[in-house]
C-alpha positions as CSV (number, residue, x, y, z in Angstrom):
1,M,0.0,0.0,0.0
2,A,2.8,2.4,0.9
3,T,4.6,1.7,-2.4
4,K,1.5,2.7,-4.4
5,N,1.3,6.0,-2.6
6,L,5.1,6.5,-3.1
7,D,4.8,5.7,-6.8
8,K,1.9,8.2,-7.2
9,K,3.9,10.9,-5.4
10,L,7.0,10.3,-7.5
11,K,5.0,10.5,-10.8
12,R,3.3,13.7,-9.6
13,N,6.7,15.2,-8.7
14,Q,8.0,14.3,-12.1
15,F,5.2,16.3,-13.8
16,E,5.6,19.2,-11.3
17,T,9.3,19.6,-12.2
18,L,8.6,20.2,-15.9
19,P,10.2,23.4,-17.1
20,L,7.0,24.6,-18.8
21,G,3.5,24.6,-17.3
22,R,0.1,24.5,-18.8
23,N,-0.2,28.3,-19.1
24,N,3.1,28.3,-21.1
25,F,1.6,25.9,-23.6
26,I,-1.6,27.8,-23.9
27,A,0.3,31.0,-24.5
28,M,2.5,29.3,-27.1
29,A,-0.6,28.0,-28.9
30,V,-2.0,31.6,-29.0
31,A,1.3,33.0,-30.2
32,G,1.5,30.3,-32.9
33,A,-2.0,31.2,-34.0
34,M,-1.1,34.8,-34.2
35,I,1.9,34.0,-36.4
36,I,-0.2,31.9,-38.8
37,I,-2.9,34.6,-39.0
38,G,-0.2,37.2,-39.8
39,F,1.1,35.1,-42.6
40,L,-2.4,34.4,-43.9
41,L,-3.0,38.2,-44.0
42,M,0.0,38.6,-46.2
43,L,-1.2,36.1,-48.7
44,G,-2.7,37.2,-52.0
45,G,-2.4,37.2,-55.7
46,S,0.8,38.5,-57.4
47,S,1.4,40.8,-60.3
48,S,2.5,39.4,-63.6
49,E,3.9,40.8,-66.8
50,E,0.5,41.0,-68.4
51,A,-1.5,42.4,-65.5
52,F,-0.6,44.6,-62.6
53,N,-2.3,43.9,-59.3
54,P,-2.4,47.0,-57.1
55,D,-3.5,44.8,-54.2
56,I,0.2,43.9,-53.5
57,F,0.5,47.4,-51.9
58,S,-2.5,47.1,-49.6
59,T,-2.2,48.1,-46.0
60,R,-3.4,44.6,-44.9
61,R,-0.5,43.0,-46.8
62,I,2.4,45.4,-46.0
63,V,1.4,46.6,-42.5
64,V,-1.2,44.6,-40.6
65,G,0.1,41.1,-41.5
66,P,3.7,41.7,-40.6
67,V,2.8,43.5,-37.4
68,I,0.6,40.6,-36.2
69,T,3.3,38.1,-37.2
70,F,6.0,40.1,-35.3
71,L,3.8,40.4,-32.2
72,G,3.2,36.6,-32.5
73,F,6.9,36.0,-32.4
74,V,7.3,38.3,-29.4
75,A,4.5,36.6,-27.6
76,M,6.1,33.2,-28.3
77,A,9.3,34.4,-26.7
78,I,7.4,35.7,-23.7
79,A,5.5,32.4,-23.4
80,V,8.7,30.4,-23.4
81,C,10.3,32.7,-20.8
82,F,7.3,32.9,-18.5
83,K,8.0,31.0,-15.3
84,P,5.1,28.8,-14.1
85,K,3.7,29.5,-10.7
86,A,4.9,27.1,-7.9
87,T,2.2,25.0,-6.3
88,K,1.7,24.8,-2.5
89,E,3.5,21.5,-2.3
90,Q,6.6,22.9,-4.1
91,Q,6.7,25.9,-1.7
92,D,7.0,23.6,1.4
């Protein structure tokens, strides 16, 4: 009986010592979504020799998309550096 409790406690301690917590992974997923959205905003048709497409100079493609992508990369760096909160058991 005592070995079962010890095994459960050891497994729980292994997961508690992970360098990244649940909030880190959630923040990383949000940052990844921001990066993908930024790249999707930059997508669009291109100009060719036969036809000029003025949409390549739209604000969405040259300002909004890159800014959202950049903020996504910054958010990813912050999500990785963010230290998870210690639980009550770890503080004792």
